C-alpha positions in Angstrom: 0.2 0.1 0.3 2.9 2.3 0.8 4.6 2.1 -2.8 0.8 2.6 -4.4 1.1 5.8 -2.8 4.3 6.8 -3.2 3.8 6.5 -7.0 0.4 7.3 -8.0 0.2 9.8 -4.6 3.4 11.4 -3.6 1.7 14.6 -2.2 5.8 16.2 -2.2 6.0 15.0 -6.6 2.7 16.3 -6.7 3.1 19.8 -4.8 5.9 20.3 -7.5 4.0 19.8 -10.9 1.2 21.0 -9.8 0.7 24.9 -11.0 2.6 22.9 -14.9 -0.8 20.9 -14.8 -3.1 23.7 -13.5 -1.6 25.4 -16.3 -2.4 22.0 -18.5 -5.9 21.9 -17.2 -7.2 26.0 -18.6 -5.8 24.9 -22.3 -7.6 21.6 -22.0 -10.5 23.6 -20.9 -10.4 26.7 -22.9 -9.4 24.6 -26.1 -13.0 22.7 -25.3 -14.5 25.2 -25.3 -13.3 26.8 -28.4 -13.6 23.7 -30.1 -17.6 23.7 -29.5 -18.2 26.5 -31.0 -16.1 26.9 -34.0 -18.0 22.5 -34.1 -21.2 23.5 -34.2 -21.6 26.5 -34.8 -20.2 25.4 -38.4 -21.8 22.4 -38.7 -25.5 24.7 -37.8 -24.0 26.9 -41.2 -23.0 23.9 -43.6 -26.3 21.7 -42.1 -28.4 25.3 -43.0 -26.4 25.5 -46.4 -27.2 22.0 -47.9 -31.1 23.1 -46.5 -31.2 24.6 -49.7 -30.2 21.8 -52.5 -27.7 23.4 -54.5 -26.0 20.6 -56.3 -22.3 22.1 -56.5 -22.0 23.3 -52.6 -23.9 20.7 -51.9 -21.3 18.1 -53.0 -18.3 20.2 -51.3 -20.3 19.9 -48.0 -20.3 15.8 -48.5 -16.8 16.0 -49.0 -15.7 17.9 -46.4 -18.0 16.0 -44.3 -16.6 13.4 -45.3 -13.2 13.8 -45.3 -13.2 14.8 -41.5 -15.5 11.5 -40.4 -13.1 9.4 -41.7 -9.5 10.2 -40.9 -9.2 10.1 -37.3 -8.8 13.0 -35.1 -5.4 12.3 -34.3 -4.3 12.3 -38.1 -6.5 15.9 -39.1 -4.2 17.7 -36.4 -1.0 16.4 -37.3 -2.4 17.7 -40.7 -3.2 21.1 -39.7 -0.2 21.5 -37.7 3.0 19.6 -39.9 1.0 20.3 -43.6 0.3 23.9 -44.1 3.7 25.2 -43.4 4.6 24.1 -46.6 1.5 25.9 -47.9 2.6 29.2 -46.7 0.2 29.0 -43.3 2.3 28.2 -40.0 0.0 27.6 -37.1 0.4 27.7 -33.3 -0.3 24.6 -31.7 -3.4 25.8 -30.2 -4.9 27.2 -33.2 -4.1 23.9 -35.0 -5.7 21.9 -32.1 -8.7 23.6 -32.5 -9.0 23.8 -36.0 -8.1 20.3 -36.3 -11.4 18.9 -33.3 -13.0 21.9 -34.6 -13.3 20.5 -38.3 -14.4 17.1 -37.0 -16.9 17.8 -35.0 -17.8 20.5 -38.0 -18.4 17.4 -39.7 -20.5 14.7 -37.4 -22.8 18.3 -36.1 -23.7 19.0 -40.0 -25.6 15.7 -40.3 -27.0 15.0 -37.1 -28.5 18.9 -38.4 -28.9 17.6 -41.6 -31.0 14.4 -40.3 -33.7 16.3 -37.9 -33.9 18.9 -40.7 -35.1 16.2 -42.6 -36.7 14.4 -39.9 -39.6 17.3 -40.3 -42.7 16.6 -42.2 -42.3 18.0 -45.1 -46.5 19.3 -44.0 -44.6 22.1 -41.7 -42.6 23.3 -44.9 -46.3 23.0 -46.9 -47.7 25.1 -43.2 -45.6 27.7 -43.5 -46.1 28.5 -47.5 -49.5 28.4 -47.0 -49.4 31.9 -44.4 -47.4 33.5 -46.5 -43.8 32.3 -45.4 -40.6 32.6 -48.6 -38.1 30.0 -47.7 -35.6 31.2 -45.6 -38.8 32.8 -43.1 -39.6 29.1 -43.1 -36.5 27.2 -42.8 -35.2 29.6 -39.8 -38.6 30.3 -38.1 -39.8 27.7 -38.3 -37.8 24.2 -39.1 -34.6 25.3 -37.6 -36.2 25.0 -33.5 -37.7 22.5 -34.1 -34.8 20.7 -35.8 -32.0 21.9 -33.2 -34.3 20.4 -30.6 -34.3 17.2 -32.3 -30.6 16.9 -32.4 -28.8 18.3 -29.0 -29.1 14.4 -27.5 -27.9 13.3 -30.4 -25.2 16.5 -30.7 -24.1 16.3 -27.1 -23.0 12.4 -26.8 -20.0 13.8 -30.3 -19.6 17.0 -28.3 -18.2 15.3 -25.7 -16.9 12.2 -27.0 -14.5 14.9 -29.6 -13.2 17.2 -26.9 -11.5 14.6 -25.8 -9.3 14.8 -28.2 -7.6 17.6 -26.6 -5.4 15.5 -25.5 -3.9 14.7 -28.8 -3.0 18.0 -29.1 0.3 17.2 -27.1 1.7 15.3 -30.1 1.9 19.1 -31.6 3.2 20.2 -28.0 0.0 21.0 -26.7 0.4 22.5 -23.5 -2.7 20.9 -22.2 -3.4 18.6 -19.6 -2.2 14.9 -20.8 1.2 16.6 -22.2 2.0 18.4 -18.7 1.7 15.4 -16.8 3.7 13.2 -19.1 6.1 15.6 -19.2 6.0 16.6 -14.9 6.5 12.6 -15.2 9.6 11.9 -17.2 11.0 14.9 -15.1 10.2 13.7 -11.5 10.5 9.6 -12.2 7.2 9.0 -10.9 3.6 8.5 -12.6 1.8 10.7 -10.1 1.7 13.7 -12.7 -0.5 11.3 -13.9 -2.9 11.2 -10.9 -3.6 14.8 -11.0 -4.0 14.9 -15.1 -6.9 11.9 -14.5 -8.8 13.9 -11.7 -8.7 16.9 -13.3 -9.7 15.0 -16.1 -12.9 14.0 -14.0 -13.5 17.3 -12.3 -13.7 18.5 -16.4 -15.5 15.7 -17.8 -17.6 14.6 -15.2 -20.3 17.5 -15.0 -20.3 17.5 -19.7 -20.9 13.9 -19.0 -23.7 14.4 -15.4 -25.4 17.0 -18.4 -25.8 15.1 -21.5 -27.5 13.1 -19.4 -29.8 15.4 -18.2 -30.4 17.4 -22.3 -31.0 13.2 -23.5 -33.7 13.3 -21.2 -35.1 17.0 -21.4 -35.3 16.7 -24.7 -35.8 13.2 -25.7 -39.2 13.2 -26.9 -38.6 16.8 -28.9 -41.5 17.1 -31.1 
């Protein structure tokens, strides 16, 4: 028992490296928040554009969705960080991770929003038209509010799964929780920093998981 405590709960090591790991926690929280904003906003925008039924644009959107849904998140991060400089675009690890994970989330969100829009009965469109509403007014005032309500339960789980990919940012030297903990563990030759990192991950994601369950129950029977 003493050996376990010394290896995984060494208080002196935790106290020494706590500030660095806490900084990584702040970075992880900021990246996660930005990924959610970028991914969901872009996904909704793509779904709305698809609703116009423009064949060439829809083909490009489908290509975007298929590309980012197919590739592993780590591959997307590596491509954006290491390949773009050859095109004259150099991004920081922070921006590269946000853009990569945001792009992946946008692909899944676009599919979910699109499916929700298409699930609205055609009679809703026809009724709105009969009341004198144009296409844009029908889409934004009648269809989208219902579609977003339907999409929320599916989006919560997918969003949480993708923002866990913030840990992959360590591959491009992003100083997030896992990267900071691994550096501290290597220097201290003790895995106690990883225990602290695990506790911080629980602090970040457990409330999100609980909130997602509440949201799923709240919107499970959306009309």
